[in-house]
Structures are given as structure tokens and as C-alpha cells.
DOMI-439928 format. One record per atom (N, C-alpha, C): atom name; residue in one letter; residue number from 1; y, x, z. Coordinates in Angstrom, 3 decimals. Example, Ala and Ser with C-alpha at 12.3 -4.5 7.8 and 13.67 -1.06 7.14 Angstrom:
BEGIN
  a r   k        Y        X        Z
  N a   1   -5.690   13.190    7.800
 CA a   1   -4.500   12.300    7.800
  C a   1   -3.300   13.200    7.800
  N s   2   -2.250   12.850    7.080
 CA s   2   -1.060   13.670    7.140
  C s   2    0.030   12.900    7.870
//
This chain:
BEGIN
  a r   k        Y        X        Z
  N m   1   15.568   -4.971   29.660
 CA m   1   15.592   -5.003   28.083
  C m   1   16.744   -6.526   27.604
  N n   2   17.497   -5.857   27.148
 CA n   2   18.358   -6.812   26.382
  C n   2   17.871   -7.673   25.556
  N e   3   17.763   -8.994   26.101
 CA e   3   16.830   -9.603   25.251
  C e   3   17.117  -10.023   23.807
  N s   4   18.518  -10.266   23.299
 CA s   4   19.255   -9.694   22.086
  C s   4   18.910   -9.115   21.563
  N k   5   18.965   -8.183   22.078
 CA k   5   19.336   -6.610   21.051
  C k   5   17.926   -6.630   20.973
  N l   6   16.592   -7.124   21.373
 CA l   6   15.133   -6.267   21.151
  C l   6   15.321   -7.721   19.725
  N c   7   15.363   -8.583   19.874
 CA c   7   15.391   -9.331   18.849
  C c   7   15.620   -9.600   17.765
  N e   8   17.657   -8.587   17.782
 CA e   8   18.217   -8.019   16.664
  C e   8   17.032   -6.698   15.943
  N a   9   16.613   -6.099   16.899
 CA a   9   15.445   -4.694   16.246
  C a   9   14.661   -5.437   15.291
  N i  10   13.759   -6.309   16.542
 CA i  10   12.721   -6.780   15.422
  C i  10   12.907   -7.510   14.443
  N n  11   14.284   -7.912   13.965
 CA n  11   14.462   -8.619   12.813
  C n  11   14.833   -7.616   11.995
  N m  12   15.571   -6.892   12.254
 CA m  12   16.089   -5.644   11.352
  C m  12   14.712   -4.633   10.930
  N m  13   14.130   -4.619   11.570
 CA m  13   12.445   -3.970   11.206
  C m  13   11.841   -4.890   10.435
  N i  14   11.370   -5.890   10.242
 CA i  14   10.816   -6.683    9.364
  C i  14   12.193   -7.105    8.305
  N k  15   13.614   -7.155    8.183
 CA k  15   14.277   -7.109    7.142
  C k  15   13.969   -5.766    6.146
  N t  16   13.924   -4.634    7.234
 CA t  16   13.590   -3.587    6.228
  C t  16   12.808   -3.921    5.570
  N d  17   11.588   -3.709    6.023
 CA d  17   10.398   -4.311    5.310
  C d  17   10.100   -4.741    4.369
  N h  18   10.822   -6.067    4.385
 CA h  18   10.719   -6.498    2.740
  C h  18   11.858   -5.721    2.104
  N m  19   12.799   -5.155    2.782
 CA m  19   13.714   -4.539    1.574
  C m  19   12.825   -3.192    0.892
  N h  20   12.495   -3.055    1.424
 CA h  20   11.824   -1.440    1.492
  C h  20   10.435   -2.167   -0.001
  N r  21    9.675   -3.147    0.655
 CA r  21    8.685   -3.697   -0.026
  C r  21    9.249   -3.988   -1.607
  N a  22   10.816   -4.946   -1.633
 CA a  22   11.377   -5.727   -2.879
  C a  22   11.668   -4.319   -3.484
  N l  23   12.350   -3.421   -2.886
 CA l  23   12.668   -2.158   -3.567
  C l  23   11.295   -1.810   -4.606
  N i  24   10.641   -1.623   -3.688
 CA i  24    9.002   -0.923   -4.327
  C i  24    9.057   -1.441   -5.515
  N d  25    8.409   -2.947   -5.053
 CA d  25    8.371   -3.644   -6.082
  C d  25    8.856   -4.082   -7.516
  N c  26   10.261   -3.935   -7.124
 CA c  26   11.211   -3.403   -8.283
  C c  26   10.908   -2.192   -9.417
  N r  27   10.724   -1.111   -9.042
 CA r  27   10.253   -0.178   -9.406
  C r  27    8.947   -0.028   -9.914
  N v  28    8.260   -0.405   -9.373
 CA v  28    7.076   -0.817   -9.754
  C v  28    6.978   -1.662  -11.275
  N s  29    7.216   -2.329  -10.796
 CA s  29    7.690   -3.516  -11.830
  C s  29    8.105   -3.250  -13.235
  N t  30    9.049   -1.972  -13.288
 CA t  30    9.245   -1.042  -14.384
  C t  30    8.033   -0.652  -15.786
  N l  31    7.022    0.072  -14.458
 CA l  31    6.342    0.041  -15.358
  C l  31    5.178   -0.621  -15.698
  N g  32    5.186   -2.346  -15.591
 CA g  32    4.642   -3.052  -16.540
  C g  32    3.019   -3.547  -15.583
  N v  33    2.622   -2.796  -14.583
 CA v  33    2.131   -3.153  -13.478
  C v  33    2.644   -3.911  -12.053
  N h  34    1.645   -5.490  -11.868
 CA h  34    1.786   -5.616  -10.574
  C h  34    1.633   -5.243   -8.888
  N r  35    2.204   -5.664   -8.347
 CA r  35    2.069   -4.912   -6.895
  C r  35    0.380   -4.473   -6.449
  N t  36   -0.651   -5.913   -6.615
 CA t  36   -1.960   -5.354   -5.883
  C t  36   -2.258   -4.653   -7.320
  N h  37   -2.003   -4.667   -8.561
 CA h  37   -2.654   -3.828   -9.570
  C h  37   -1.951   -2.320   -8.990
  N h  38   -1.433   -2.216   -8.754
 CA h  38   -0.908   -0.726   -8.541
  C h  38   -1.560   -0.233   -7.258
  N r  39   -2.048   -1.215   -6.326
 CA r  39   -2.389   -0.788   -5.379
  C r  39   -3.897   -0.310   -5.551
  N i  40   -4.546   -0.746   -5.955
 CA i  40   -6.206   -0.965   -7.013
  C i  40   -6.009    0.762   -6.914
  N l  41   -4.967    0.750   -8.102
 CA l  41   -5.148    2.014   -8.674
  C l  41   -4.802    2.975   -7.744
  N m  42   -3.994    3.338   -7.004
 CA m  42   -3.407    4.116   -6.452
  C m  42   -4.939    4.249   -5.235
  N h  43   -5.416    3.361   -4.771
 CA h  43   -7.065    3.391   -3.705
  C h  43   -7.722    4.263   -4.569
  N l  44   -8.169    3.776   -6.280
 CA l  44   -9.097    4.298   -6.946
  C l  44   -8.656    5.538   -7.319
  N a  45   -7.435    5.904   -7.272
 CA a  45   -6.828    7.236   -7.641
  C a  45   -7.211    8.296   -6.629
  N k  46   -6.764    7.262   -5.289
 CA k  46   -7.013    8.658   -3.922
  C k  46   -8.449    9.066   -3.739
  N h  47   -9.192    8.056   -3.858
 CA h  47  -10.702    8.385   -3.868
  C h  47  -11.326    8.596   -4.330
  N d  48  -12.195    9.804   -4.403
 CA d  48  -13.626   10.303   -5.639
  C d  48  -14.335    9.240   -5.284
  N k  49  -14.418    8.050   -4.548
 CA k  49  -16.618    7.078   -4.738
  C k  49  -15.352    5.885   -5.367
  N v  50  -16.347    5.580   -6.188
 CA v  50  -16.479    4.529   -6.646
  C v  50  -16.936    3.244   -5.936
  N f  51  -15.963    2.613   -6.043
 CA f  51  -15.671    1.521   -5.093
  C f  51  -16.282   -0.291   -5.603
  N s  52  -17.077   -1.044   -5.089
 CA s  52  -17.171   -1.866   -5.590
  C s  52  -16.704   -3.237   -5.814
  N q  53  -16.451   -4.464   -5.986
 CA q  53  -15.372   -4.912   -5.706
  C q  53  -15.436   -5.826   -4.395
  N k  54  -15.897   -5.715   -3.929
 CA k  54  -16.487   -6.359   -2.368
  C k  54  -15.393   -5.536   -1.122
  N e  55  -16.009   -4.122   -1.462
 CA e  55  -15.581   -2.986   -0.801
  C e  55  -13.854   -2.881   -1.144
  N l  56  -13.735   -3.266   -2.613
 CA l  56  -12.342   -2.967   -2.410
  C l  56  -11.205   -3.872   -1.699
  N a  57  -11.955   -5.262   -1.673
 CA a  57  -11.232   -6.446   -1.284
  C a  57  -11.273   -6.301   -0.086
  N e  58  -11.678   -5.374    0.424
 CA e  58  -12.305   -5.420    2.031
  C e  58  -11.085   -4.517    2.741
  N h  59  -11.040   -3.389    2.183
 CA h  59  -10.392   -1.942    2.115
  C h  59   -8.684   -2.654    1.918
  N l  60   -8.390   -3.664    0.595
 CA l  60   -6.854   -3.860    0.495
  C l  60   -6.667   -4.900    1.659
  N d  61   -7.476   -5.813    1.703
 CA d  61   -7.390   -6.680    2.500
  C d  61   -6.771   -8.109    2.054
  N i  62   -7.366   -7.975    0.648
 CA i  62   -7.124   -9.242   -0.268
  C i  62   -8.563   -9.939   -0.251
  N t  63   -8.115  -11.438   -0.764
 CA t  63   -9.314  -12.171   -1.357
  C t  63  -10.389  -11.260   -2.580
  N p  64  -11.495  -11.692   -2.267
 CA p  64  -12.102  -10.952   -3.857
  C p  64  -11.870  -11.598   -5.137
  N a  65  -11.037  -12.905   -4.956
 CA a  65  -10.889  -13.495   -5.833
  C a  65   -9.624  -12.643   -6.502
  N a  66   -8.485  -12.125   -5.908
 CA a  66   -7.334  -11.649   -6.311
  C a  66   -7.576  -10.271   -6.747
  N v  67   -8.472   -9.800   -6.127
 CA v  67   -9.904   -8.282   -7.379
  C v  67   -9.868   -8.780   -8.483
  N t  68  -11.132   -9.971   -8.315
 CA t  68  -11.401  -10.313   -9.574
  C t  68  -10.287  -10.373  -10.715
  N g  69   -9.445  -10.941  -10.236
 CA g  69   -7.880  -11.322  -11.583
  C g  69   -7.560   -9.747  -11.813
  N a  70   -7.277   -9.296  -10.162
 CA a  70   -6.711   -8.121  -11.049
  C a  70   -7.129   -6.880  -11.929
  N l  71   -8.741   -6.882  -11.309
 CA l  71   -9.755   -5.884  -11.948
  C l  71   -9.575   -6.106  -14.070
  N k  72   -9.107   -7.818  -13.656
 CA k  72   -9.593   -7.833  -15.658
  C k  72   -8.819   -7.434  -15.593
  N k  73   -7.454   -7.842  -15.616
 CA k  73   -6.390   -7.825  -15.888
  C k  73   -6.192   -5.304  -16.594
  N i  74   -6.342   -5.133  -15.337
 CA i  74   -5.962   -3.638  -15.534
  C i  74   -7.098   -3.145  -16.211
  N e  75   -8.522   -3.644  -15.998
 CA e  75   -9.187   -3.069  -17.402
  C e  75   -9.083   -3.341  -18.523
  N k  76   -8.415   -4.629  -19.077
 CA k  76   -8.024   -5.252  -20.147
  C k  76   -6.780   -4.130  -21.044
  N d  77   -5.614   -3.218  -20.073
 CA d  77   -4.721   -2.250  -19.907
  C d  77   -5.040   -1.358  -20.613
  N g  78   -6.532   -1.062  -20.092
 CA g  78   -7.518    0.270  -20.024
  C g  78   -7.301    1.623  -19.030
  N y  79   -6.686    0.815  -18.004
 CA y  79   -6.034    1.726  -16.426
  C y  79   -7.721    1.789  -15.491
  N i  80   -8.605    0.987  -15.839
 CA i  80   -9.697    1.357  -14.781
  C i  80  -11.046    0.991  -15.865
  N e  81  -12.450    1.324  -15.815
 CA e  81  -13.697    1.204  -16.671
  C e  81  -14.605    0.404  -15.415
  N r  82  -15.288   -0.520  -15.426
 CA r  82  -16.408   -1.013  -14.949
  C r  82  -17.663   -1.039  -15.611
  N t  83  -18.362   -0.440  -14.681
 CA t  83  -19.813   -0.290  -14.839
  C t  83  -20.771   -0.831  -14.185
  N l  84  -22.068   -1.451  -14.689
 CA l  84  -22.846   -2.222  -13.955
  C l  84  -23.534   -0.840  -13.514
  N g  85  -23.508   -1.294  -11.516
 CA g  85  -23.986   -0.284  -10.666
  C g  85  -25.195    0.032  -10.423
  N q  86  -25.754    1.239  -10.279
 CA q  86  -27.886    1.329   -9.746
  C q  86  -28.232    0.030   -9.627
  N d  87  -27.754   -0.704   -9.277
 CA d  87  -29.370   -1.611   -8.359
  C d  87  -28.469   -2.996   -8.913
  N n  88  -27.473   -2.816   -9.525
 CA n  88  -27.664   -3.887  -10.588
  C n  88  -26.741   -5.271   -9.386
  N r  89  -25.994   -5.206   -8.619
 CA r  89  -25.387   -6.607   -7.764
  C r  89  -24.518   -6.147   -8.111
  N f  90  -23.836   -4.956   -8.604
 CA f  90  -22.196   -4.990   -8.084
  C f  90  -21.876   -3.565   -9.128
  N n  91  -20.294   -4.364   -9.609
 CA n  91  -20.066   -3.044  -10.749
  C n  91  -19.162   -1.763   -9.968
  N e  92  -19.551   -0.835  -10.692
 CA e  92  -18.796    0.255  -10.114
  C e  92  -17.449    0.491  -10.826
  N l  93  -16.538    0.789   -9.877
 CA l  93  -14.881    1.048  -10.661
  C l  93  -14.901    2.590  -10.459
  N r  94  -13.667    2.530  -11.937
 CA r  94  -13.685    4.409  -11.899
  C r  94  -11.951    4.200  -12.701
  N i  95  -11.410    4.752  -12.030
 CA i  95   -9.789    4.775  -12.890
  C i  95   -9.507    5.896  -14.141
  N t  96   -9.146    5.520  -15.207
 CA t  96   -9.107    6.264  -16.113
  C t  96   -7.926    7.033  -15.980
  N e  97   -8.058    7.842  -17.749
 CA e  97   -7.204    8.846  -17.449
  C e  97   -5.657    8.189  -17.327
  N k  98   -5.719    7.021  -18.620
 CA k  98   -4.483    5.849  -18.375
  C k  98   -3.898    5.690  -16.875
  N g  99   -5.210    5.128  -16.619
 CA g  99   -4.556    5.098  -14.657
  C g  99   -3.987    6.139  -14.048
  N r 100   -5.148    7.137  -14.296
 CA r 100   -4.133    8.299  -13.216
  C r 100   -2.789    8.634  -14.192
  N e 101   -2.687    8.620  -15.101
 CA e 101   -0.883    8.770  -15.630
  C e 101   -0.262    7.663  -14.770
  N l 102   -0.384    6.560  -14.485
 CA l 102    0.280    5.734  -13.852
  C l 102    0.189    5.622  -13.156
  N v 103   -0.123    6.016  -11.943
 CA v 103   -0.361    6.418  -10.541
  C v 103    0.035    7.595  -10.380
  N k 104    0.252    8.825  -11.149
 CA k 104    1.271   10.207  -11.230
  C k 104    2.882    9.784  -11.201
  N r 105    3.332    8.109  -12.152
 CA r 105    4.672    8.267  -12.474
  C r 105    5.042    7.464  -11.654
  N s 106    4.144    6.937  -10.812
 CA s 106    4.444    5.452   -9.416
  C s 106    4.577    6.429   -8.212
  N y 107    3.664    7.754   -8.248
 CA y 107    4.214    8.356   -7.254
  C y 107    5.859    8.705   -6.843
  N k 108    5.638    9.110   -8.438
 CA k 108    7.589    9.518   -8.594
  C k 108    8.561    8.367   -8.186
  N l 109    8.116    7.385   -8.573
 CA l 109    9.017    6.497   -8.507
  C l 109    9.340    6.165   -6.941
  N f 110    8.145    6.433   -6.032
 CA f 110    7.591    6.419   -4.623
  C f 110    8.928    7.411   -3.735
  N c 111    8.199    8.188   -4.192
 CA c 111    9.330    9.815   -4.160
  C c 111   10.634    9.275   -3.709
  N e 112   11.449    8.793   -5.017
 CA e 112   12.627    8.318   -5.438
  C e 112   13.252    7.383   -4.287
  N v 113   11.930    6.575   -4.396
 CA v 113   12.603    5.499   -3.179
  C v 113   12.603    6.080   -2.137
  N d 114   11.560    6.782   -1.349
 CA d 114   11.971    7.217    0.113
  C d 114   12.904    8.201    0.291
  N s 115   13.198    8.691   -0.746
 CA s 115   14.042    9.855   -0.452
  C s 115   15.596    9.446   -0.483
  N s 116   16.231    7.931   -1.521
 CA s 116   16.851    7.791   -1.246
  C s 116   17.327    6.657   -0.117
  N m 117   16.725    6.082    0.590
 CA m 117   16.196    5.034    1.771
  C m 117   16.720    5.816    2.785
  N f 118   16.693    7.327    3.049
 CA f 118   17.014    7.898    4.154
  C f 118   18.013    9.431    3.786
  N d 119   18.708    8.804    2.614
 CA d 119   20.175    9.658    2.446
  C d 119   20.846    9.525    3.219
  N g 120   21.585   10.755    3.365
 CA g 120   22.466   10.512    4.926
  C g 120   22.068   10.697    6.168
  N f 121   20.548   10.825    6.139
 CA f 121   19.770   11.225    7.602
  C f 121   20.062   12.622    7.680
  N t 122   20.254   13.377    8.979
 CA t 122   19.947   14.321    9.105
  C t 122   18.690   14.545   10.095
  N d 123   18.426   15.952   10.011
 CA d 123   16.825   16.317   10.213
  C d 123   16.764   15.407   11.779
  N a 124   17.363   15.501   12.718
 CA a 124   17.212   15.400   13.523
  C a 124   17.366   13.824   13.566
  N e 125   18.077   12.779   13.300
 CA e 125   17.905   11.602   13.087
  C e 125   16.479   11.077   12.688
  N l 126   16.140   11.861   11.761
 CA l 126   14.782   11.622   11.167
  C l 126   13.765   11.629   11.704
  N e 127   13.913   12.986   12.975
 CA e 127   12.625   13.081   13.788
  C e 127   13.025   12.457   15.132
  N t 128   14.051   11.525   15.350
 CA t 128   14.280   10.421   15.987
  C t 128   13.578    9.313   16.099
  N y 129   13.960    8.602   14.472
 CA y 129   13.544    7.517   13.970
  C y 129   12.005    7.489   14.218
  N i 130   11.591    9.178   13.348
 CA i 130    9.588    8.820   13.299
  C i 130    9.211    8.764   14.681
  N s 131    9.857    9.429   16.137
 CA s 131    9.328    9.077   17.512
  C s 131    9.444    8.286   17.568
  N c 132   10.120    7.086   17.559
 CA c 132   10.939    5.937   17.786
  C c 132    9.419    4.597   17.576
  N l 133    8.967    5.138   16.430
 CA l 133    7.983    4.017   15.010
  C l 133    6.616    5.027   16.086
  N e 134    6.234    5.711   16.609
 CA e 134    5.399    6.754   16.932
  C e 134    5.058    5.882   18.324
  N k 135    5.939    5.328   18.932
 CA k 135    6.271    4.831   19.901
  C k 135    6.071    3.614   20.275
  N l 136    6.993    2.950   19.387
 CA l 136    6.299    1.414   19.190
  C l 136    4.533    1.438   18.414
  N q 137    4.015    2.475   17.433
 CA q 137    2.590    2.072   17.165
  C q 137    1.986    2.281   18.103
  N g 138    2.212    3.243   19.628
 CA g 138    1.306    3.281   20.256
  C g 138    1.165    2.166   21.689
  N n 139    2.923    1.043   21.232
 CA n 139    3.002    0.111   22.031
  C n 139    1.892   -0.955   21.561
  N i 140    1.761   -1.236   20.193
 CA i 140    0.632   -1.806   19.380
  C i 140   -0.199   -2.013   19.687
  N r 141   -1.367   -0.658   19.877
 CA r 141   -2.194   -0.229   20.114
  C r 141   -2.628   -0.703   21.164
  N k 142   -1.851   -0.201   21.926
 CA k 142   -2.295   -1.062   23.667
  C k 142   -2.631   -2.436   23.417
  N q 143   -1.383   -2.409   23.363
 CA q 143   -1.594   -4.477   22.915
  C q 143   -3.296   -5.033   22.418
  N c 144   -3.178   -4.389   21.608
 CA c 144   -4.821   -4.808   21.047
  C c 144   -5.683   -3.614   21.537
  N e 145   -5.707   -3.100   22.283
 CA e 145   -6.998   -2.591   22.982
  C e 145   -6.800   -3.785   24.115
  N r 146   -6.225   -3.978   24.958
 CA r 146   -5.967   -5.010   25.854
  C r 146   -6.519   -6.256   25.460
  N k 147   -6.253   -7.054   24.273
 CA k 147   -6.508   -7.559   23.710
  C k 147   -8.478   -7.845   23.432
  N e 148   -8.942   -6.746   22.899
 CA e 148  -10.184   -6.734   22.914
  C e 148  -11.006   -6.702   23.889
  N n 149  -10.395   -6.257   24.900
 CA n 149  -10.932   -6.178   26.070
  C n 149  -11.263   -7.260   27.309
  N r 150  -10.182   -8.048   26.612
 CA r 150  -10.612   -9.502   27.390
  C r 150  -11.462  -10.064   27.705
//
């Protein structure tokens, strides 16, 4: 395998990821919500289960301090409600109707971004792209499994 082409492919994949994140952040910011706040709202909207702050931090792979700060802000803005849990050791989190409406608007923005990203792609090109990503993910999984078995 050509090492310079491999390096170019990896760099392009990383740059594309950064560009996608920047575009999403730009679009979401028009709604007045920070990315972490948005991730929390999306997660709460997707799951019926009420999450503790600790569970939320673990699931989103962010620090408990980041979750605490984000929750204060989105609660103040009326997107979530926090109530004392049954065993009084943690707060239960619920997304409000206002939060659900924001998630719906965000979802629409994401669909627009995703669609525009693949503008000009044929169905065959999209299938090839998906196939390549599946192969990459499989290779990464194999590497992780090898590391775990050592």
C-alpha cells in the first residue's frame, strides 16, 4: 500500500470530520444552543429512561463537571427539568416540550447538512462510500480486539 496515499486518506478523513463538526456547530448555534447542551438534549429526547447526571456523563463521554454546567444552563433556559430521584442520591432528568421542539428543529438542520454534504453523489458512489466506511470500522474493531486479547 502506498504510504503517502494512506497518509493523505487519513488526513482527509480527519479534516472532513472536523469540517462536518464545524458546520454542525455553526448551524446548531443559530438555535442558541452549545454543542454539549445539544448532545444532552438529543440524548434525553431519544431515550424514555430518565438519566442521572453521572449516567449522562458516562454515556456522552464528558466530565461530570461539564454535564453539571450544561444542565444548569439548559434547565435555566427551560429545556429540561430536574427532580430529586427516588433514593435522593441523584437528580432525575426530563426533557421539556420546549426541549423537544428544539430537538425537532435541530434534526431538520442535521438532515439539511447531511443532504448537502452528499450533493452530487450518485447512489452507487454513496454505496461505495458506505462500504469503505464499514471496512474501515471492521479493521478498527479487529485492532481493538487484538489489543484486548493481549
